[in-house]
N, C-alpha and C positions, 0 to 999 in steps of 0.2 A: 334592303337586300341582305340575305343571309351570308355570313362570312365563314369561311373555313379556317379553323385555328388548330395548330398542333400544340399539344401539351404533354410534357413528360412527367409522369408521376409513378410512384411506387405503391403497389397494393399487395396485401397479403391475402391470398385466396386459399381456402382450405380445399384439399383434394378430397374426392369421394371416400378414399380409404380413411382419411383422418376423421371425417364426419362420422363414418360408421364406427370407428374405434371409440370415439367420444360417446356415441349413443350406447354402445355395448357396455362400456365401462360404467356408465351411469346406472345401469339396471342392477337390481338385487337378484339373488339366486332364483327366486320364484318367477320374476318377470323375464329373466334370461331364458329359463326353460320354455316359457311361452313364445319368446322371440325365436328360439331355435326351431321349435315345432312349426311355427309359421313359415320360417325360411325354408325348411325342408319341404313344405307343401307347395310353395310358389316357385322354387328354383330347382329344376330337374338336374342341374349340374352339381347339386349338393347331396351327398349321401350320408346316411347314418351308419356308423360302424356297429354291426350287430355282433352279439355273443362275446363281448369282452368288457369287463369292468376292471381290468388290471391297471393299477396306477402306473403312470410313467414318471420316472424320477427326473427332475430337472438337473442338468449338469451345468458347469461353468460355460458361459456364453461369451461372445465377442465383446459384451459390454463390461467384462472385467469382474463380474460378480463371482465370488467363490462360495458356493452354497455349503461346502463342507467345513468351512473355517469356524464360524460362530453360529450360523443359522442353517437349518436343514429344511429342505422342501420335499414333502411327499404327500400326495393327495389320496390317502386311503378312503375307502367308502364308509366313512364314519356315520354320516347322516343318510344312509341309503333309504330310499322310499320302499315301504313294505306294503304288500297287498294282503288283506285279511279276507280270504275267500270264505272261510268257515264261520267267521264271527263278524257279521256286518255291523258297522258303526251305527248307533241309534241316531235318528234325525232329531235335531234340536229345533224347537219352535222359536221364531224370533219374537221380539217384543210386541209387534203389531198383531201377530197371530195369537199371542197369549191374551191380549185384550179382546180380540175378536171372539175367542172362545167364551169369554164371559158374557157376550151378547146372548148366547143360547140360554142363559139363566133368566133373561129378561122377557117380559110379556110384551113384545113389540109387534105392531102391525108391520106389514111389508114395507110401506113407505117410511115408517119410523125407524126401522132397522137400517134402511138405506142411509138415512140421515146420521144415525149413530156410527155407521161404518165410515161415512164421510168425515166425521169428527175424528175418529181414531186414526184414519190415514192422513190427517192433517196435523198430527202432533209433531213437534220438533224433537231434537235429540235429548232435550231436557224434560220432555213430557208435557210441554205447554201447547195450547191450541194456537196454531200459527196462521189462522184465517179468521176473518170477522164473521160473526154469526149472521150478519145481514146478507153476506154473499151466499152462505148456505141456504138461508131462507129464500132468497131469490131463485137459486138454482132448483130447489125442490118445490117451489111455489107453495110455501107453507108459512103460516103466521110466525112471526119472530118469537112470540110467547111459547108456541109449541116446540120450536127448535130449542129454546132455552130449557124447557122441561126435559127434553131428551138429553141435553148437555148435563143437567143436574144428575140424571140417572147414570150417565157415563162416569161422572165424577165420584160415584160410589165404588167404582172398580178398584181393584188392587193394581199397583201400589197406591196408597192414599196420597191425594194431592194431584192425581193425574188429570189432564184435560183442563187445567186452570188457565185463565186468560192472563193472569199476572201473578207476581209473587205474593201479594196480599191475599188473593183468592186461594192460592195454593196452600198457604199456611192455615187459613180459616177452615178449609176442608179437612185438615188433619187434626184440628182441635175439637175436642168434645166439650161443647158449651156447658153441659151439666156438671162435668168433672172439673173443668178448669175455667170458671167464668171470668176470672181476672185476666188470664192469658188471652182468652177470646176477645175481651173488651179492649185490651191493649192493641191487638192486631186490627180489630174492627174500627176503633175510634181514634187510636193514637199511633197509627202505623208509622207515620213520618218521624215521630219522636223516637220510636223504638229502632227504626232503621238507621237513624243518624246518631244513636246512642245519647240522646238528650234525656238523661235520667234524673237530673237535678230536681225538677219540679214535677216529675211524673207521679209520685205518690200523692201529692197534693191535688193534682188534676183528677186522678182516678178516684180519690177518696178512700185510700187504704194505707196501710203501714209500709215502711221500706222493706220489711222482711217479706211481706206478701208480694210486693213487686219483684223482689229477688227470686222468690219461688216461681212466679209466673214467667220471668225471663229465662229461668232455667228450663222450664217446660218448652218455651219457644225455641231455645237453643238446640233442643233435641229433635226438632222437626226437620223434614227433608225438603230443602228448597229446590231440588232438582230430581223429582221422582222418576224421571225417565232415564237418568244417567246411570251408567254402569251395568245395564241389562244386556245380556248376550244378544247379538243379532244373528241372523241366519248364517252369515259368513263370519267365521272366526278367523281373525288375522293371526298368523303364526310368524314368529321371528325365526328364520333359519340363518345361523351365523355364516357369513361369507368366509371366515377364517377360523381356524382352531390353532391355538398355540399352547404348548406344554413344554415342560423342562425335562430334558433327558441327558444324563451324564454332564450336568452343569452347562448345557447348551440349550437354547430355546429352539424348539422345532416349530416351524411355521407351515401350516397345512391350509391349502386353498380348498374349501369344501364345495367342490363342483364335480366330483367323480360320479355322482348319481345323475348328472345331467346327460342328455343324449350326446354322444361323441360323434362329431361330423368330420367328413373329408370331401375332397373334390372328386367327382365321378370321373374315373380315368377314361371311360368310353367317350365322354364328351371332349376330353383333352385330345384323345387320338383322332377324333373326327375333324379337329381343326387342321390336322396335317393332310387330310384327304382332299379329294376334289369336291368342292361345294360351290354353289352359286353365291354371289356376293351377299344377298340378303340373308341366306341361311347361315353363312359363315359369320356375319355380323351378329346375328342373334345368339349363336352358340358362344362366340367370344365374349359377349356381354354377360351371359349366364356363368361362364367359367370364371371370368374376372370377379364377378360378384361373389361367387362361391369361395374363391381364394381369399378375397378381402374379408369375408365373414369368418373363415377359419383362422386367419391371422388375427382378427379383432378379438376373438375369444381367447386365443393364446396370449395376446398382448394384455388383455384384462387380467389374466392369471399372474403374469409377470409384474404388472404394475401394483396390484394388490399386495403381492409378496414384498416388493421393494418398499412400499409405504409402511407396511407392518414392521418390517425389519428396522426401518429408521425410527419408528415410534418406540420400539423396545430399546434401541440404543439411547434415545433421548429421555426416556422415563425409567431409569434403572430402579429407583426407589419403589415405584409402583409395582414393578415386576419382581421385587423382592418381598412383596406382601404389604408394603406400607401404602395402602390405598388412598390415604389423605395427602400423600406427598407427590403431587403432580407438579412438574416444573413448567414454567411459562413456555409455551410452544405455539408457533403460528404455522399456518398452511405454507407460507412462503419459505419457512425454514426447511420443511421436508422437500418442497419443490426444488430449492437450490441444491440440496444435497444429492438428490437422485437425478437431477438434470432434466426436469420436466416443467411444463407450465403450471402455475398455481391452480388453474382451473381443472387440470388433470387430477391433482391431489384432492380438490374439492369434490369432484365426481367420485373419487375412490372412497371417500369417507362419509358422504351424505347417504343416510339410510342403510349403511353397511354395519354389520355387527361382528364382533370377535368373541369367541368362546375361550376364556382363560381359566386357569385354576381357581380364580377368585370370583368367577361369575361371567355373565355375558354383558358386554359393554358396546355401545355404539362408538365407532371409530372417532367420530368428531368430538366425543366427550374427553379425549386425551388432549385436545387443543384448548388452551386457556390463555388469557391475557396475563401480563405480568406488571408488577409495580415495584418500586424501590422503597424499602422501609427506611426508618430514621437511622438505622445502623448501617445502611448501604447494601443490605442484602436484597437480591431480587427474588420475589416470591410470586406464586400464582394468585390471581384474584379469587380463585376458588376457595383458598384458605380464609380470605377476608369474609366471603359470603357465609362460610360455615361458622366463623366467629360471630358474625352479625346475627345469624339464625339462633345461636346459643344465647346471645344477649336478649333477643326478643322472646325466647322461650322462658327465660328466667326472670323477666321483668315483672313487677307488681301490676296486676291487671287493673287495679284501682287507680294506679298512676303510671300509665305506660310511657315509655321513652319517646320523645320527639326525635325527628331526624337530626336536629341540631345537637341534642344530648348524645345520640348514638355516635355522631361524628366526633364529639369531644372525647368520648370513651375510647374510641378506636385510636384517636391521635395520642392519647396518654399511653396506649400500649405499643406505640411505635409505628402505627400505620397512618401516614399522612394523607387521609382522604378528605375530599370536600363534601359539603352537605348534599349537593346535587348527586354526587357519586353514591352516597348512602341511600338517597331516594331511589336511584336507579336499581341498586342491588336489592333493596326492600321490595320493590315492585316485581323484580325477577323472581323473588321468593314467594310471590303472591300473598304478601302480608299487607293489610290495609294500613292507613294512616293511624296515628296515635288516638285520635278522637273516636274512630270506629272500633278501636281495640279496648276502649275503656269499659270496665265492668263495675257494678256497684256491689 
């Protein structure tokens, strides 16, 4: 028999306003514009303010912030969107269309062209064929040898190495056997030795001199292992800074770059309707829409205030950087900013993830100002970013015939006063996308 039990517990439940504020704060400028336009379409109680782009200057609020003391806030229309009516922008072809155009130069039958298009549309971001030939063969009811023949034709397209099924095939496509026979032989017959930098017995295996091996490896090093990488796609992703900061009269001015976005307000007609005589269902509908509109307007305003507060605190905590010493970042955590401005750490995280600031020294992602810290042998707290830069310098200056192991790099850093462990060096090296010493070795 079921029993009824009373239990007292505390739960923290987010209000709809808080959920909306978090969602709006997380959006970048481009996505925020889309969200505003969507909200204008679905909520009749939300209106766009027409015919004004005049910036409104923030003044001191009840939260105690004095905008005129050290930091100023003004949202001028710096990154205003422009319409080019007399000079249309040329359309750029994406990578797949670029390859498809090359099909017109081939003498394909209709079914063969369809297979070639299938191959092209199944290339991954690096330009490799991402589907088995057997599946294409089955789909088009064609012999595998015929599909392979079509693949070989596609592999003659530019850029060289495209449509390969693995790295070895990609490199072989790019090597001219008649001009570089040794390099071709190394990739074709001794690929594992080359890939793992096992050069000791390579000359003896191939039957040539060390100098010839060195020349062949130099040829291989200039091949492109990712022929599809770096090509423009149909959609070009642009970075629009959320914030602009600049120095004026020895004070830093903080600008929230959102004045080009549609400005919204609550429709007063709907607010007035709530005071009139309405049936219960209509009144409930209008109240819901008005509440949603008010929450949305407040969320956009709160986003502006939060971004400004976070940027203000970053400038305070990174004075050397904003004096022009870009390598002098102090250790700083998200929690430090959250404690100072009185918000949850998740709010700071949403404010900095995918958000950029335009400074006199370039455009930086907000999260790039946050680094871990460590104590040196002298007792000074420094950013781990400095250690990574020093490690990168050591790796760049090492003898490629005798590259440093992680243990050796640890000893070198320890001698300079940075007490790091070997596993820490390994972690930083991997973050710098540098392979292990064995793979960096050259002959």
